[in-house]
C-alpha positions in Angstrom: -26.6 -19.8 49.5 -28.2 -23.2 48.9 -27.3 -26.4 50.7 -26.3 -29.6 48.9 -29.2 -32.1 49.1 -28.8 -35.4 50.9 -29.8 -37.4 47.8 -28.0 -39.6 45.3 -27.5 -36.6 43.0 -26.4 -34.4 45.9 -23.5 -36.7 46.6 -22.3 -36.3 43.1 -23.0 -32.5 43.1 -20.6 -32.2 46.1 -17.9 -33.9 44.1 -18.5 -31.7 41.0 -18.4 -28.5 43.1 -15.1 -29.7 44.7 -13.5 -30.4 41.3 -14.6 -26.9 40.1 -12.4 -25.6 42.8 -9.4 -27.9 42.1 -8.2 -29.8 39.1 -9.4 -33.4 38.8 -7.4 -36.1 37.1 -8.6 -38.2 34.2 -8.7 -41.2 36.4 -10.9 -39.4 39.0 -13.2 -38.2 36.3 -13.4 -41.8 34.9 -14.6 -43.0 38.3 -17.5 -40.5 38.5 -18.9 -40.3 35.0 -20.9 -43.1 33.3 -19.4 -45.2 30.6 -22.0 -43.9 28.2 -21.0 -40.3 28.9 -17.3 -41.1 28.8 -17.8 -42.8 25.4 -19.1 -39.5 24.1 -16.6 -37.3 25.9 -13.3 -38.9 27.0 -12.0 -38.3 30.6 -9.2 -36.1 29.3 -11.6 -33.9 27.5 -13.8 -33.7 30.5 -10.8 -32.6 32.6 -10.1 -29.8 30.2 -13.7 -28.7 30.2 -13.8 -28.7 34.0 -10.5 -26.8 34.3 -11.8 -24.2 31.8 -15.0 -23.7 33.7 -13.2 -23.7 37.0 -11.2 -20.7 35.8 -14.4 -19.0 34.7 -16.2 -19.8 38.0 -13.4 -18.7 40.4 -15.0 -17.8 43.8 -18.5 -19.2 42.9 -21.2 -20.2 45.4 -24.1 -22.6 45.1 -26.8 -20.0 44.8 -30.1 -21.9 44.3 -31.8 -24.8 42.6 -34.1 -24.5 39.5 -35.0 -28.2 39.7 -34.2 -30.8 42.3 -35.1 -34.5 42.4 -33.5 -37.6 43.8 -31.4 -38.3 40.6 -31.3 -35.0 38.8 -30.9 -31.3 39.5 -30.3 -28.0 38.0 -28.3 -25.6 40.2 -27.3 -22.0 39.7 -23.7 -21.2 40.5 -23.2 -17.5 41.3 -19.9 -15.7 40.7 -18.8 -12.7 42.8 -19.3 -10.4 39.8 -23.0 -11.2 39.7 -22.8 -13.5 36.6 -24.0 -17.1 36.9 -23.8 -20.6 35.4 -26.4 -23.3 35.2 -25.2 -26.7 36.3 -27.2 -29.8 35.3 -26.3 -33.1 36.9 -28.2 -36.4 36.5 -27.1 -39.7 38.0 -27.8 -43.4 38.1 -27.0 -45.5 41.2 -23.3 -45.0 40.9 -22.2 -42.4 38.4 -23.0 -39.1 36.6 -25.1 -39.8 33.5 -25.9 -36.2 32.6 -23.7 -33.2 32.9 -23.7 -29.6 31.5 -22.4 -26.3 32.7 -23.4 -23.2 30.8 -23.6 -19.5 31.4 -27.0 -18.2 32.4 
């Protein structure tokens, strides 16, 4: 199991992993994602996406990193059944600017 890096993107990764284990509110999502990203995908829609993926990822662990830098990473989340998801997170100084979560 990989460890969350102590970098700007690592702080946001920790929050993303937490919300994949519990349901975030639209207000909470609005505080963590950039205005640009939220203009493309409203907070309510992001909540629905996160809730859907949380159900699919039940019991996941942070397996490894395919890419890791100060402001961007690609992590592999592993499920107990052996399947996995690729999580891409990019950040600026304060918020998440890039986000995707797709099956591997």
